[in-house]
C-alpha positions as CSV (number, residue, x, y, z in Angstrom):
1,M,23.4,-6.6,-17.7
2,Q,23.2,-5.0,-14.4
3,V,20.6,-2.6,-12.9
4,H,22.9,0.4,-13.1
5,H,23.0,0.0,-17.0
6,I,19.2,0.1,-17.1
7,L,19.1,3.2,-14.9
8,K,21.6,5.0,-17.2
9,S,19.5,4.1,-20.2
10,K,16.3,5.6,-18.8
11,A,15.2,8.9,-20.3
12,N,14.0,10.1,-16.9
13,D,15.5,8.6,-13.7
14,A,13.3,10.6,-11.3
15,V,11.2,8.5,-9.0
16,V,7.6,9.9,-8.5
17,T,6.7,9.8,-4.8
18,V,3.8,10.9,-2.6
19,A,4.0,11.3,1.1
20,S,2.3,9.0,3.6
21,G,-1.1,10.4,4.4
22,T,-1.8,11.4,0.8
23,S,-5.3,10.5,-0.2
24,I,-5.9,7.8,-2.8
25,S,-7.7,10.3,-5.0
26,E,-4.6,12.6,-5.0
27,A,-2.3,9.6,-5.7
28,A,-4.6,8.6,-8.6
29,K,-4.3,12.2,-10.0
30,V,-0.5,12.0,-9.8
31,L,-0.6,8.6,-11.7
32,A,-2.9,10.0,-14.4
33,E,-1.0,13.3,-14.8
34,K,2.4,11.6,-15.0
35,R,1.0,8.7,-17.1
36,I,2.7,6.2,-14.8
37,G,1.5,3.0,-13.1
38,T,3.0,3.3,-9.7
39,V,4.0,5.9,-7.1
40,V,6.5,5.2,-4.3
41,I,5.4,6.3,-0.8
42,S,8.1,8.4,0.7
43,N,8.1,11.4,3.1
44,D,11.5,12.6,2.1
45,G,12.0,11.2,-1.5
46,V,14.8,9.0,-0.2
47,E,13.3,6.4,2.1
48,A,10.8,4.1,0.3
49,L,8.0,3.3,2.8
50,G,5.8,1.5,0.3
51,I,4.5,1.4,-3.2
52,L,1.0,1.9,-4.7
53,S,-0.1,0.9,-8.1
54,E,-3.0,1.6,-10.4
55,R,-4.0,-2.1,-9.8
56,D,-4.1,-1.5,-6.0
57,I,-6.5,1.4,-6.5
58,V,-8.7,-0.4,-9.0
59,R,-9.0,-3.5,-6.8
60,E,-10.2,-1.3,-3.8
61,L,-12.6,0.6,-6.0
62,A,-14.1,-2.7,-7.1
63,A,-14.3,-4.1,-3.5
64,R,-15.3,-1.0,-1.6
65,G,-16.5,1.6,-4.0
66,A,-15.6,5.3,-4.4
67,G,-15.4,5.7,-0.6
68,C,-11.8,4.3,-0.7
69,L,-10.7,7.4,-2.6
70,S,-10.7,9.5,0.6
71,E,-8.6,7.1,2.5
72,T,-4.8,7.4,2.6
73,V,-2.1,5.6,0.5
74,D,-0.9,4.0,3.7
75,T,-4.0,1.9,3.8
76,Y,-3.5,0.2,0.4
77,M,0.2,0.5,-0.3
78,T,2.5,-2.5,-0.4
79,S,4.8,-2.0,2.6
80,K,6.9,-5.1,2.2
81,L,8.9,-3.9,-0.7
82,V,11.0,-6.0,-2.9
83,T,14.0,-3.9,-3.9
84,C,17.2,-4.3,-5.8
85,Q,20.6,-2.7,-5.9
86,R,22.4,-1.1,-8.8
87,N,24.9,-4.0,-9.1
88,N,22.1,-6.7,-9.3
89,D,21.8,-8.7,-12.5
90,A,18.8,-7.7,-14.7
91,D,17.8,-11.3,-15.3
92,D,17.6,-11.8,-11.5
93,V,15.4,-8.7,-11.2
94,L,13.2,-9.9,-14.0
95,A,12.8,-13.3,-12.3
96,K,11.8,-11.6,-9.0
97,M,9.2,-9.4,-10.8
98,T,7.8,-12.3,-12.7
99,E,7.6,-14.5,-9.6
100,G,6.1,-11.8,-7.4
101,R,3.7,-10.6,-10.1
102,F,4.7,-7.0,-9.9
103,R,6.0,-4.5,-12.5
104,H,8.0,-1.9,-10.5
105,M,11.0,-2.3,-8.2
106,P,12.8,0.5,-6.2
107,V,16.5,0.5,-6.5
108,V,17.9,1.0,-3.0
109,E,21.5,1.4,-1.7
110,D,22.4,2.1,1.9
111,G,18.7,2.5,2.8
112,K,18.3,5.3,0.2
113,M,16.2,5.0,-3.0
114,I,18.3,5.8,-6.0
115,G,15.9,4.9,-8.8
116,L,13.0,2.7,-9.9
117,I,13.0,0.2,-12.6
118,T,10.0,-1.3,-14.4
119,L,9.4,-4.7,-16.0
120,G,9.3,-2.7,-19.3
121,D,12.8,-1.2,-18.6
122,V,14.2,-4.7,-18.0
123,V,12.6,-6.2,-21.1
124,K,13.7,-3.3,-23.3
125,A,17.3,-3.6,-22.0
126,R,17.3,-7.3,-22.6
127,L,15.9,-6.9,-26.1
128,N,18.6,-4.4,-26.9
129,E,21.3,-6.7,-25.6
130,L,19.9,-9.6,-27.7
131,A,19.9,-7.4,-30.8
132,M,23.6,-6.5,-30.3
133,E,24.5,-10.2,-29.8
134,K,22.6,-11.1,-33.0
135,N,24.4,-8.4,-35.0
136,A,27.7,-9.5,-33.6
137,L,27.0,-13.2,-34.5
138,E,25.8,-12.2,-38.0
139,G,29.0,-10.2,-38.5
140,M,31.2,-13.2,-37.4
141,I,29.3,-15.5,-39.8
142,M,29.7,-13.2,-42.7
143,G,33.3,-12.5,-41.9
144,H,33.1,-8.8,-41.0
């Protein structure tokens, strides 16, 4: 299965972004309101400058206290993004996420962000694929 299959299967393919310079508290509000775990930092909604997760915010709160909430997303975002393309294999993406210990990966083509896939998206797609294979094998065994 390829990344583009996963993007097609998502109910909502919009990528939630905040601009650089946004405060951590504003980013946290966006995460809470949208009930998501990550925002992509982008000034134009196309170029991914970085990514900020709930975990990033919680770690800074624990280390520095509430004062970090007034700082900007640029301070705590991951700027060395690991991305994929729509024709990448989902198993390869899953391996990168597992190895890198992150759960969200921007899908980028020609320098433009075209989507975001999560670890959950990849696992769900893989489980659906396995269920279809199981049903096909059962059908072959039973002679259908």
